[in-house]
N, C-alpha and C positions, 0 to 999 in steps of 0.2 A: 645589123641584126638579122640573122637568117630566119626566114618565115617558111612555114609548111602548111599544107592543107590537112585538116583532120575532121572527123565527124563528132558532133556533140552526142550526148546520150539520147537526144531525140532524133538523131540521124541527119542533122543539118550540117552541110559542108561549110567550113569557115577557114580563113587564113589567119594563123596565129604565130607568134614567135616560137621557135623550136626550143623546148626545155630539155636540156641534155642531162640534168640530174635532178635531185630533189632539193627542196628548201625547207627549213624548219626553224625551231626555236633555239637550237643549241649552238648557233654560230658557226656551223660547219659549211655554210653556203659560200659559193663564189658570188662576187658582186654582180657579174654579168647575168647570172641566173635570177638573182633577186630582181634586177632591173627588168627582166622580161615579164615577171609576174606583176611588178608595179605598173608596167605599161598596160597590161590587161586591166588592172584595177582602176587605172585612170580612165580607161574606156568605159568600164562599168559605171563609174561615177558620172562621166560625161553623158552617157546614154540616159541618165535620169533615175537610175536604180538607187534605192536606199538613201535618198536625201533625208537628212535629219537623224540618221542612224549612227553616224560617225562624227568624231570630234574635230575633223579637219576636212578641207576641201579636196586636197590632192596628196598623193604620195610623192615625195620629192627626193628621197634619199636612197642611195643604193647600198647602204651598209648591210652586210649579211646578218647583223644582229638587230636590224630594224624592228622594234616591237610594234610599231603602228601597222606595218604591212601585215604582220601575223595576227594582229587584233582584228583587222578587216577580214582576213581569211577565216578566223575563228567565228566571227559574227555570221559570215555566210554559211558556215557549217551549221550553226545553231538554227538559222532561219529556214534552211532547207533540209534539216534533220539528216545531215551527212555525218559520216564517222568523224569523231573528234580526234583526228590524228595530229600528231605534233610535226609531221613532215608531209609534204605533198609532192608527188611526182607527175610525170607527163601522162600517165594512164590512170591517175586517181580520179575518183568521182568529184572531189573538190575542184581539181584543176579543170575538169570538163565542164563543171557548173560555171566557173569563172569565165571560161571561154564562151559559153552560151550567153551569159549576161553581157559580156563585152561586145557581142555581135548582134544584140537585139535591143530594140527600144521598148520601154514599158508602154502600156496603152495610153493614148491621149486622155486627158480628163474628160468626164462627162459634161462638165460645165466650162466656164471660162478658166483658163490656166491662172495660177497665182504667180504672176510675174514678179511680185515683190519678194518672194521667197527664193527666187532663182539666184544662182551664183553671180552671173554677170550678163551683159548684153549678148555675148556669144551663145550662151545657153538659151536666152530668150529668142534669139534669131533661129536657132536650130529647131525649137519647138514650133515656131511659126512656119518654118520651111516644111516641117512634117505635116502641118495642116494643109498646106498647099498640095503636097504630094499625095497625101492619104485621104483628104476630105473634100477637096475642091471638086465641084461639078464642072466638067468641060475639059478642054484641051489645055493642059498646064505647060505645054512646050514654050509658049511665048513668055510668060512671067519667069520661068526658070532660066530661059536663055538670056533675058534682060538682066537677071541677077548675076549670072555668070559673066556678063559683059560690063558689069559695073554700073548698070542703070538702077534707078529706084523703082520699087514696086510697092503699091498700096494694098493692104488687105484689112478686112474688118472681121471680127468675131462677134456674131450677133447673139444676144440673149433675147428670146422672143418675149414680147409684152402684149397685153390687150391694149388696143388703141384708146380705151377709156381710162387706163391707169393714170394715177396722179391727176385726177379730176379732168382728164382729157388733155392735159398739157404735155404729155410725153415724158420720157425718162432718159437721161444720158447714162445708160448702163451697158452700152456696147463698147468695144475697144477697136480703135483703128490704128494701124501700124504703118510706118514708112520704113522700108527695109532696103539695104544696099550693101554691096561688098566693095572693099578697096583692095585693089591689086589681087583680087580673087583670094585673099587671105583673111583680111579683117572684116568681121561681120558687124554691121551697124544696124541698129533698130531704134526708132523713136515711137513711143506708145502714147495714145491720146484717148481720153474719155469721149465717147461719141454716141450718136443715135443713128439707127438705120431704118427706122419705121415711122409711119405717119401717126399723128395724134388725132383724136376724134373731133377736135375743135374745127377741123377742116372737112368734116363729114357732111354729106348731103342729106336732105330730108324732103318731105313734101312741100315745105315752105322755104327751103334754102337750097340753092343750086349745088353748093359744095364743090370740092375738088375731085378730080378723077374722071372716069368714064362709066357710063351705065352699061355693064356687060350682061345683065340678066333681063333687061327690057322692062323693068318695073317703074321707070321714070325717075329714078334717084341715082345720082352719080355715086360711084363706089370708089372708096379710097384704094390706093395701090402702094406697092413697095417693090424694091428691086429683089428679084429672086436670088437664091444662092447661085453663084456662077462666076465666070471670068469675063471682064469687060475692059474696055479702054476708055480713058478719060483724058481730056485736054484742058489746059488753062484758057479761059476766054473772059472777056468783059461783056456782061449782058445787062442791058438797061432795065429789063423787066424785074430783075432781082434787086434793083436799087443799091443800097449800101450793105448788101448781104455778104460782103467779102472781108478780107483782112483790113485792118486800119491802114490806110494808104495816105499818100500825099493828097492835097486838095485838088490836084488835077483830076478831072473826070471826063471821060470820053463816052458820051451817051449813045454808043453804038457798039455792036460786036466788032471785035478787032483781032487781028493776028497777034497772039501773045509774044511772038518773037519781036514784032515791031512795037508792041505796046505791053510793057511788063506790068502795067497796072490792071491785071486781071482781078475779077472779084469772085469767080466761081470756077469749079471744074465741071465740065459737061461731057457726057458720053459722046463718043465719036460715031456710034451706030445706034439704031433703034433698040430700045429695051422693051421686052414684052413682060408686063407687070403681073404680079399676083394681085388679085382684087378681092376685097372683103364685100362680096355682093349680097350676103345675107345680113350684113350690118351687126354682127355679134362681136366685133372688135378683134376677130382672129382671121388669120389667113390659112385656110385648110381645105380639105376635100369636101367640106360641107357647103362651100360657096358655089352656087349654080352659075353657069356661064352659058349664055345663049348666043352672044355675038363675039366670037373669038377675035375678030379683027379689032375689036375695041380694047383688047389687052395691050395693044401697041401704045406705049407711052412716048414714043419717039425719043427726043433728047431731053425730056423734062425732069429727069431725076438727077439733080445736081449735087455737088458738094458745096455747101455754103454755111455761113455762121448761123447759129440759132440764137434764141434769147437766153437770158439768165434764169427766168422762171418757167420757160416753156421751150421745147425743142424747135419750135417754128418750122416743123416739117409736115408736109403733106405727102411724104414719100422720099424726100431727099435725105442725103447723109449730112448730118449737122453736128456742130460742136459749139460750145460757148465761145464768145468772142475771143477771150484771151487764149483759149486752147486752139481755136482756129488760126489765130495769128502764129502760134508756134508750129502748127501743122504746115502752114504755108512756108514758113522759114525752112522747115525740114525738106520741102520739095525743091528748094533752091532754084537753079536755073533750068532744070529739066521741064519740058512743056507737055509731054504726053506720057501716060502711065498705064500699065496694066493694073486693074483693080480686081482683087480676089475677095469674094464675100462668102463666108462659111457660117452657118448657124451652129452654135455649140450647145445651146440649151433651149429646149422646147417648152412651150406652155404645158 
C-alpha cells in the first residue's frame, strides 16, 4: 500500500495511504481504494474516536459496495457538519477529516478510564501507555524501554480521597496495572483494584504518635503518600510487615532476603528513597496548604511498600495496597521478574 504525506485541514503533516480515485455508494469503487479508506477508519476506531457510535468494532471487508464503510463515513460527515456527499476523493473535506482523526488521539478522560467498555486488552494497554507518555511526571525513558524489551511495568491511576473517608478506613478506588509486551507485538495488561493513599486511622495526634514524620514542627507526625512520578520497586521479604504479602507456603524467612534466592517475598519495596507528600495541616488532603518546615523529613526512605491490605480497611499508612485475593493475583501477574518501574499518575483530584 503506497503511502504519501499530506496536510490535514489544520495544517498537520501526516502519512496516509494514497487515494487514487473516489469511493462512494454506487459500487463504482475499486476494492484497493476501499481498503485504503477502511485502513484509515480502523485507525480512527483504534485511536478511541466514536466508541459507541457504530454498530461494529472494525471494518473488515474490502467490497466496493460495503455499506458499513459508507455508513461510518456518513456518520462522520454528520458529526462534523461536512457536506453530505455520496462520494469522497483525496482532496475532499471528509477524507481530510478521516485522515486527521486517524492520526490523533482523543483527550484522555478527566477521571479514571472505563476499562470495562473498551474493546480488548490491546486498547486498554494503549490508553495506559498514553498516560505514561502524556501524564507521567519524570523521565519515562526507563519504563518505555522496559516495555519495548518485553519487561513488565507497574502503573497506578490514583483517584484522590480524603484520609478520613470511609470512617478513616480508606477506599480501594484506585487502579493498578501490570503491563508487558510479547515479541513487541502482543500487548498484555492486568488491572487490579487498589489503594495508593494513607487512611486516617494511622494519623498522629497529641496523644498518639501515629505514622509518618513531623515536617512542620508541631510535635505531631504527619501522614504521607507517594507523589506522582516514576520509581523502581523490587521484591523482598521484610519481617516488619509480617504476613502482609501473598498467601505463600508455610516456609517463612524472618529476614530480608535476595528475591532471586528466596522467591517467598511478601512485599515490593522501592529501590531508592522516596520523598513524600505530607498532610501536615491534618485536613485529610495533600495539597499546597500543608506547611513544611523541615524538608529533610519528607524523606520516607524505603517505607512505601506494595503489600496486601485488609478486607474492611486498606491497611495503608502510605503504602500501595490491595485486598488479599487481589494482591495474590497481582503477584501472580508479576511472575518471575524481580525489579519493576512503577509509574503513578493522579487522574482525579479532590
